[in-house]
N, C-alpha and C positions, 0 to 999 in steps of 0.2 A: 507671226500669233497663234497661227496655229501651235507650232510648234511652243511658244512661250505657253499657250495654255493649256497646252499637254502637260510640260513639266511643272505648273502652276497646281493642275490640278491631281502628281502625282506626289507634289510635297506637302498638298492640302491631306490626301487619301491617308499617306505615311503620317503626317502629324497626329491624325482624327486615330488613327490604329494606335500609335504611341499614347493616346493619353487614353484611351479604352483599355490597353493593355495596364495602363501604372494604376488606372482608378478600378481597373474589376481582379485586386489581387482576391478579393475575397473565394475561400470555396463553398461555402453555406449562403442558403437567401437569408436576409434579415432577420425572418419571425426565427426561422431555426438556429440563429446565432440565438436570439433574447433568451430562448428558451436555454443554451446550454449555457448563457453568461450566469445565468438565475439559478442555476442548478449546481455549478462549479462555484458560485461566489456563497450557497448554502452550504454546499461540503467544509468550501476551506474557513468561513464563519465559526459553525460548528465545532468542527476540526479543532480549529486552536483554539479555542473556549473549553473546551471538554478535555483537552491534553493538558489544556496552561493549569487550569484546576488538580487534575490528578497529579502533574509535575510540583505543583507549590504545595499542594498539602503533604505528597512522600517527604518535599525536602526540606518541609516547615516544622511539621512535627516530628521530633526526636524519637519516640515510639515506634515510627514506620520507617527510620530510616536502618530498615531488617537490610540484613544481603541481598536477601531473595527479590525484594522490593525496588533494589537496582536494576531489575531488569525491567520493571513498571518504569520508571521513570526512564531508563534509555530508550524504551519503546514508546514511550511521551513526544522526547525530546526528536523522536527518526518522524513520528509523525506530523509533529508541528511542522517540521521541513517539509515534509511531503504535502503540505498545505500551502506555505510560505515558496516553496520554490517548483515541485514538482505538477502541479494542478496549473498555478497562472500563464507556467510558459507552454506545457499541454496545450492550456488552451486556447494562446497565443498559435500553434503551428496550425491546428485544428481549423482553426476559422479565418489562418492567414497566408499568407503563402511569403510573402515580402520576411526580410532577416535585416534589421536595422542596428545590433548591437553587437557585432562585429565577430571576429576571428575568436577574441579567446573565448568570449561567452559563450560564443557555436559548440566549444569544445567543453568547456567547462560548465553548463547545464546540464547538457544528457550527463554528464561524469557526475556532478551533483544527484541529481535526479538517479540516475541507477542505482551509484550507490544506495542511498533512501532505502531506495525499496527493498534493495536485497537487505539493509538493518531490519528493517521492518520484518521482513517474513523471518528471518533470519532469530530473531528475538523471541518471535514465537516458536517458533521449534526450539529455539535453546529452552524457552520456560516451560511447553509441553515434556521435556527430558527431565527437567531437574523437577516438575513434580512427580512425575515416575520416580525417579532415585530416590526422591525425599518419601516420598507416601510408601510407594511397594517394595524398594529394594532396602528403604532406612535407613538411608546411608543421610550424614549430617544433620542430626538430633542436636544440635545444638541449643543456646538461649536463644530467644526469640530472634534476639536482637543480632545473631548472627556472634560465631565469631571470629577473631585476625581471620584465622584461614580461610572461612568461608568464605569474607568478603571481597579477597586476594583472587579467591576462585571462580568469585564472578566477575571481579573486575577484566580479571585475564580474559574469560569466555568474552565478554561485554568488546572489549578491544581486537580479541581474534575475530570476531563477527566483523565489525567496523573494517578492520584491515583484507578478512579475506571478499568482504562485500566491495571494497575500491580495488580490488587488483581483478576480479572477476567486471567491471565495467572498464576497468583499461583500456581494452582497445577498441573501443568508441571512439576515445580521446583521436586515436590515430586517425582514423575513418572518418572522424566529422569534418566536414568541409564546406567553406560558401563559398556555392559558385554564382553568377552572375547569370541573367537573363537578358538575351540579347534580341533586338531585333536592329537587322539591318547596321550591327554595328552600333548601337546607341543601347547602352545597359538601363533596360526598365524595371529591376530591381534585383536583388541578390535572394537567395532562398540560402537555409543551413539543413543539408542534407548527409545522410552518411554513403561512401564511395567505395566500396568495400572493393578488392582487387578483382575475386571473383563469386562468383555464383555461388559455389558451392561449398567455400570459407564465412560468408555470410549467413546462409542455409544450419552448415552447421554452429555457428556459433548462436545463431540465433534458439536451434534445437538443443543447443547444449543450457545457456539461462532459461529455455521451459522448462528443464528438468530441474536444473537447483534452484529457482524461485519459488516454481506452484507445484509440481509434479511429486519430487521426493519430499518438500516438507508437508504436504497435505497427506502423503502416506504414512508421515511420521506421527502426524498432529493425530492423525485419526486411530494409528495400532495405540500409540501411547494413550490414549483417553479411552480406549476400549478394555487396556489392562487395567489404567487403574480403577473404573469402575467394576471388572471382574474383582477383583481385590476386595474393594470396598463392598461389593455382596457375597462374596466369599469370608469378610471380617463380621460381619451382621448374621451368617448362620453360624458360626463360634463363640455366641452370648448364650448363658446357660437358661439366663428367668427369657421363656417365650414371648411375654410382653413387650422389652425389649428389641428383642431381634425383630417382630414385628416392625417396631417404631422407625429402627435402624433399614429394615427393605423398603418399608415403603417410603422413607427419606431418599434414601441409595438411589430409588428407579428416578426419584428427581433430577440425582446427581446425574444419574445415568444420560437422560434426557438434554442435563447441560451441558457435560459432557459432547455428547454429539453434533449439539447445536453451537459447538464450539468446533471442531472439527469441518462442517458443510460449510457453516459461515466462513472456514479460509477455501475453502476449496470455489466455490461459489465466487469468493471474489476474487479470487486471483487465476485460476483456470483457465476463465473466458480471453483475458488477455493475451496470454502468451498461447493459445491456441488461433489466438485472429492472427495474431502477428506472426506467428509459423506459417499460416496457409496466405497470408497475403506476400510472406518473401518466395511463396512456391510460385503462387496463380502471377504473382506481377516481377519477374525478373527484374533486373537491372536492362531500359533502351525499350520497355513495355509502355505505351501510350494508353492507358484506357481512357475509354469516354468519359465524357464530362460527367452523366449519369454513373458511371462505375466509379470513379473518382468519387463522384457526393455519397454514393452507398458506401464508399470504403471510410470516407472522415465521419461520418454519421457512424459505422456500427464499431471505429475506433475508439469515438467518442464516448459512447454506450459502455465499450468495455473498459474503458482507464476510469471513467465515473464510477465504475460498479466496483474495481483495483482501490479507488481513491475513498471509497464508501469507508473502509478496513479504518482508515485514519475516524473516521464517526464510531464504529461500531467494541475499536479495541477497546477505548475509553471505559466502556458498558462492560465488557467483558471480563476485561484484568485490573479494572479501577471499581466501578460501581459493586458490582459483585463480591469483589472481597470487602467484607461485613467490616472488617476496619478501617479499610479505605471510605467505603461508605458513610461510616459513624463521621468519619471527617469533614466528608464534604458537606455532608447534612447541613454541619454547624455553618459553611457559606451560606447559604439556603437560608429566607426568612425563619422568622420562629414557627410562623403556623406550617412550615415544615417539616419540624423536631420529630413531630409522631411518627413521622414512617421509621424514625430507627428504635423506636420501641417493642419490643419482643410482641408479637401477636397472643392471642388466649388460645390455648392449647397448645403452644412453645415451651416443651421441655427443656429449657436451656440447661439441665444436668447433662442433658445425652446427646445434643445438638452436634458434640465436637462431632463427634466420631463420623460426620459424612460429609457435608458445605465447609466445615468448618476444616478437616483434615486434606480436602481440597483447594483452602486457600492458604494453607500454613507453608506451603513454596510460593512463591511466589515465579531492463534497458528496451526490456522488449518496446517500452512506445516509442524511441526515436526510430527502432526499425518500422514499425509497420505508418510511423506521418512520413519515411522517409518513401514505402512501397504506395502512400496515397498520392506523390507528390507527382513520382514520376509521369 
């Protein structure tokens, strides 16, 4: 009887632990989950709508189908994919430990996420270089719609961005695995995590991704935009008409602020996620078992850094769509008639001279899975 009681108690205890483990695959409390779902839901909805509007305007207006606007359309497609693939699956990985979508999606989802993040960053970098080439170097001064050579050059550069992005993310496919969490030979649930052959290889890859995905592009965007602003300033000083030169210098100061803002926005959006991922890999190598409080802080920090990076899907349509005069005018056509007045030149705006500054500017046009793995250890 005592033996049976002991056995019965042990089975009940094990069964209770099993039920508790199967039902407690949450990484965060319900209140924090609600906040994250709201934030990510807003980013996904606004990002999808904004990029869809920009993409439809560029594709649907013949006069906007210029060679360089292909970059803007490509950026819109990449950002829409970020909203549709990166955000929801990363949100699931942050709030839940359980993975129930199988091995194939465990490998394909990180590949799609990493590739699109790289494409978004790479396209922004290529746009900056193309602006520099057109404005400062004076290259490719073809028709407004772009010559056949321009279109081929842009199409090739976009294809290279996608190919190199997929290639850079490919290692994740080999080391992304589905592992079961067991209790006394009973599988409680499965998790999708990275298992690298060595910690050195893992950290080296994360550091390389940080350089390629954030540090180098941030430096390129910053330096290129600084050179463009300097060129516009020098161009204004060559004007013989002093009043015209003064007006151009005033406009160029606004252009400089805009270009500086683009560079700062890029760095603020992407650097924190890369730095956090590398730091997490260094502090929590495979086999480390962070206490629940540390794990919760890891997930919260990951969520904040990732949401900040994904906010670029909302800011990009503004920077590369709305601030482009031609695209903005077409976007306003999609709004109610009461908003059309926004497209009209303001009083004091001299349409005969404004082409020298902002118009010149607009003439051209995997870290996540590493951090999630660290938090799950």
